[in-house]
C-alpha positions, 0 to 999 in steps of 0.5 A: 197103754190105758191112757191111749184107750182113754184118748181113743174113747174121747176122740170117738165120743167127740166124733159122735157128738157131731153126728145127729140121728141116724148118723147124719151130721148136725146142721149148724146155724148160718154164720151170716144169720147170727151176724144179722141177729147181732146187727139187730141187737146192736141197732136196738142198743144204739136206739136205747142209747139215743133215747137215754141221751135225749132224756138226760139232755132234756131234748137239747141233743137233737144233732147227737140223737139224729146221728145215732139214729142214722147209725141205727138205720145203717146197722139195720140195713146191714143186718137185712143184707147179712140175713139175706146172704145167710139164706144162700149158705148151704146146709145150714139152719136158716132160723137165725137169718129169718129172725134177724131179717124180721127184727131188722125190718121192724127196727127200720120201720120203727125208725122211719115212723119216728123220722116221719113223726119228727118231720110233722 
C-alpha cells in the first residue's frame, strides 16, 4: 500500500516537471535547430582537422585539405538547411535554429574567404 502511494507521488512529480509557470507545458528546443548546431560543430572540427593535417604534412597535402574543405562546406550548407527547417517547427524554442544558422553562415564565409585567398 505504501509503495503504491510512492509510485503515484513520483508520477505526479514527473508530470509537474513537464509543466512550466501557470500550468503551461514547457517548450522544448527545435530538433532541427539542435541538428544545425551539430552540423556547425562538425564543420568546425573538420576545419581544425584540415589545418592540423596541413601543419603536420608541411603544406604537402593540398588534395586532402581541399577535399576536407569541401566536406566542411557541405556540412555548413546542410546546417543552414536544418536551421531553416527548424524554424518551421511549431511550439518550439528557436534559439538553437538561429545560433546554428549564424554559425554555419560564418563558417561558410570563412571557407569562401580562404578559397578566394588561395586562388590569388
